[in-house]
C-alpha positions as CSV (number, residue, x, y, z in Angstrom):
1,X,-11.7,-25.8,5.3
2,X,-12.9,-23.6,2.4
3,X,-14.3,-20.2,3.4
4,X,-17.7,-19.7,2.1
5,X,-19.0,-16.2,1.9
6,X,-22.6,-17.4,2.2
7,X,-22.1,-18.7,5.8
8,X,-22.5,-16.6,8.8
9,X,-24.2,-13.7,7.2
10,X,-26.6,-13.5,10.1
11,X,-25.9,-13.7,13.7
12,X,-28.7,-13.9,16.4
13,X,-29.0,-11.1,18.9
14,X,-28.8,-12.8,22.4
15,X,-30.6,-9.9,24.0
16,X,-34.0,-10.8,25.7
17,X,-37.2,-9.2,24.4
18,X,-39.6,-9.2,21.4
19,X,-37.1,-7.1,19.5
20,X,-34.7,-10.0,19.4
21,X,-34.0,-10.4,15.5
22,X,-31.1,-11.6,13.5
23,X,-28.5,-8.8,12.9
24,X,-26.4,-8.7,9.6
25,X,-22.8,-8.5,10.1
26,X,-21.3,-5.7,8.0
27,X,-18.2,-6.3,5.7
28,X,-16.0,-8.9,7.2
29,X,-16.4,-12.3,5.5
30,X,-17.4,-11.1,2.0
31,X,-14.4,-8.7,1.9
32,X,-12.0,-11.5,3.0
33,X,-13.4,-13.9,0.4
34,X,-12.8,-11.2,-2.3
35,X,-9.4,-10.5,-1.1
36,X,-8.4,-14.2,-1.0
37,X,-9.8,-14.9,-4.5
38,X,-8.1,-11.9,-6.2
39,X,-4.9,-12.7,-4.4
40,X,-4.9,-16.3,-5.6
41,X,-5.8,-15.2,-9.1
42,X,-2.8,-12.8,-9.4
43,X,-0.5,-15.5,-8.1
44,X,-1.7,-18.1,-10.6
45,X,-1.8,-15.5,-13.5
46,X,1.9,-14.7,-12.7
47,X,2.7,-18.5,-12.6
48,X,0.7,-19.7,-15.5
49,X,-0.9,-17.1,-17.6
50,X,-4.6,-16.1,-17.7
51,X,-5.8,-18.7,-20.2
52,X,-4.8,-21.7,-18.1
53,X,-6.7,-21.1,-14.8
54,X,-9.8,-23.0,-14.0
55,X,-11.9,-21.8,-11.1
56,X,-11.3,-25.0,-9.4
57,X,-7.7,-24.1,-9.1
58,X,-8.5,-20.6,-7.8
59,X,-10.7,-22.1,-5.2
60,X,-7.9,-24.5,-4.2
61,X,-5.3,-21.7,-3.9
62,X,-7.7,-19.2,-2.1
63,X,-9.4,-21.6,0.2
64,X,-12.8,-20.3,-1.0
65,X,-15.4,-22.8,-2.1
66,X,-16.1,-23.1,-5.8
67,X,-19.8,-22.5,-5.3
68,X,-19.1,-19.1,-3.7
69,X,-16.7,-18.1,-6.5
70,X,-19.2,-19.1,-9.2
71,X,-22.0,-17.2,-7.4
72,X,-20.1,-14.1,-7.2
73,X,-18.0,-14.0,-10.4
74,X,-19.2,-16.8,-12.7
75,X,-16.2,-16.9,-14.9
76,X,-12.4,-16.6,-14.7
77,X,-12.6,-13.5,-17.0
78,X,-14.9,-11.7,-14.4
79,X,-12.2,-12.4,-11.7
80,X,-9.5,-11.1,-13.9
81,X,-11.5,-7.9,-14.6
82,X,-12.2,-7.4,-10.8
83,X,-8.6,-8.0,-10.1
84,X,-7.5,-5.4,-12.8
85,X,-10.1,-2.9,-11.5
86,X,-8.7,-3.4,-8.0
87,X,-5.0,-3.0,-9.2
88,X,-5.5,-0.1,-11.4
89,X,-7.7,1.9,-9.1
90,X,-5.6,1.5,-6.1
91,X,-3.6,4.6,-6.5
92,X,-4.6,7.3,-4.0
93,X,-6.1,10.7,-5.2
94,X,-3.9,13.0,-7.2
95,X,-2.6,15.8,-4.9
96,X,-3.2,19.4,-5.9
97,X,0.3,20.7,-6.4
98,X,-0.9,24.2,-7.5
99,X,0.1,23.8,-11.2
100,X,-1.1,21.6,-14.1
101,X,2.6,20.6,-14.8
102,X,3.1,19.5,-11.2
103,X,-0.3,17.7,-11.1
104,X,0.6,15.8,-14.4
105,X,3.9,14.8,-13.0
106,X,2.3,13.5,-9.8
107,X,-0.3,11.7,-11.9
108,X,2.3,10.1,-14.1
109,X,4.3,9.0,-11.2
110,X,1.5,7.4,-9.5
111,X,0.4,5.6,-12.6
112,X,3.9,4.3,-13.1
113,X,4.0,3.2,-9.5
114,X,0.8,1.2,-10.1
115,X,2.4,-0.7,-12.9
116,X,5.6,-1.8,-11.0
117,X,6.1,-5.4,-10.1
118,X,6.9,-8.5,-12.0
119,X,3.3,-9.5,-12.7
120,X,2.3,-6.0,-14.1
121,X,2.7,-7.1,-17.8
122,X,1.0,-10.4,-17.2
123,X,-1.9,-8.8,-15.5
124,X,-2.3,-6.2,-18.4
125,X,-2.3,-9.0,-20.9
126,X,-4.9,-10.9,-18.8
127,X,-7.0,-7.7,-18.7
128,X,-6.8,-7.3,-22.5
129,X,-7.8,-11.1,-23.0
130,X,-10.5,-11.0,-20.5
131,X,-12.1,-7.9,-22.1
132,X,-11.9,-9.4,-25.6
133,X,-13.5,-12.6,-24.4
134,X,-16.2,-11.0,-22.4
135,X,-19.7,-11.8,-23.9
136,X,-20.8,-8.2,-23.0
137,X,-17.7,-6.0,-22.9
138,X,-19.8,-2.8,-22.2
139,X,-20.9,-4.2,-19.0
140,X,-17.5,-5.4,-17.8
141,X,-15.9,-3.4,-15.0
142,X,-14.0,-0.4,-16.3
143,X,-10.5,-0.7,-14.8
144,X,-9.9,3.0,-15.6
145,X,-13.1,4.4,-14.1
146,X,-11.9,5.6,-10.8
147,X,-8.6,6.8,-12.2
148,X,-10.6,8.7,-14.9
149,X,-12.6,10.6,-12.2
150,X,-9.3,11.7,-10.6
151,X,-8.0,12.7,-13.9
152,X,-11.0,14.8,-14.7
153,X,-10.9,16.6,-11.3
154,X,-7.2,17.4,-11.9
155,X,-8.0,19.0,-15.3
156,X,-11.0,20.9,-14.0
157,X,-8.8,22.4,-11.2
158,X,-6.2,23.6,-13.7
159,X,-9.0,25.4,-15.7
160,X,-10.2,27.1,-12.5
161,X,-6.7,28.4,-12.0
162,X,-6.7,29.9,-15.4
163,X,-4.4,27.3,-17.0
164,X,-4.9,25.8,-20.3
165,X,-7.7,23.2,-20.8
166,X,-6.6,19.7,-21.5
167,X,-8.9,17.0,-22.6
168,X,-8.8,13.6,-20.8
169,X,-7.8,12.0,-24.1
170,X,-4.7,14.2,-24.2
171,X,-3.5,12.8,-21.0
172,X,-4.6,9.1,-21.8
173,X,-2.8,9.2,-25.2
174,X,0.2,11.2,-23.9
175,X,1.0,9.6,-20.6
176,X,-1.0,6.5,-19.8
177,X,-0.8,4.8,-23.2
178,X,2.9,5.0,-23.4
179,X,3.2,3.7,-19.8
180,X,0.9,0.7,-20.6
181,X,2.7,-0.1,-23.8
182,X,6.1,-0.1,-22.1
183,X,4.8,-2.2,-19.3
184,X,3.1,-4.6,-21.7
185,X,6.2,-5.1,-23.9
186,X,8.6,-5.0,-20.9
187,X,10.4,-2.0,-22.3
188,X,12.7,-0.5,-19.6
189,X,13.3,3.1,-18.9
190,X,10.2,4.3,-17.0
191,X,12.2,6.7,-14.8
192,X,11.9,10.4,-13.8
193,X,13.3,11.7,-17.0
194,X,10.9,9.6,-19.0
195,X,7.9,10.7,-17.1
196,X,9.0,14.4,-17.4
197,X,9.3,14.0,-21.1
198,X,5.8,12.5,-21.3
199,X,4.3,15.5,-19.5
200,X,6.2,18.0,-21.5
201,X,5.2,16.4,-24.8
202,X,1.5,16.3,-23.5
203,X,1.5,19.9,-22.5
204,X,3.3,21.0,-25.7
205,X,0.9,19.1,-28.1
206,X,-2.2,20.6,-26.3
207,X,-0.8,24.1,-26.6
208,X,-0.4,23.8,-30.5
């Protein structure tokens, strides 16, 4: 049976008395629906590519009724954007290592870890396609929003310690962009030495 996130949202309170009113259950079903749909979408993208997936197939794979999917996301592109947001913002907060270089290395390693897996390149392509096809790209979820917040906090900490001020674009261009390009085009060699070289180049370029 398909799981419908519209069912069971209210559960009656069996306690006697005039205060007996329906109580809304928190979390639960809605979170399970989202998890099932995103998981099914990721599997289908890895198998078929983004452009071939109808919502009916996502519904069948996830066990969630099509009506529930359309009500929440409306289009496959919206699901892909939500999936990308989930994947790219899943990295935990950057630790404070005590130095800008240490923070950047930690950031680079966590960013690289979030791009591991056989479906990483496929998901990046799907994200690019979904953003390009979105009727209102400015209102689409920004897959880098939460990562950008962590990044800015990291750079602000460095300045407060008296270290050089880097702009967010310095890190995006010097570290994230090369990682995404290598992942997108399946270029090997994202290892410790490569990440160290990205950080070194970023710091050197910012100092000139």
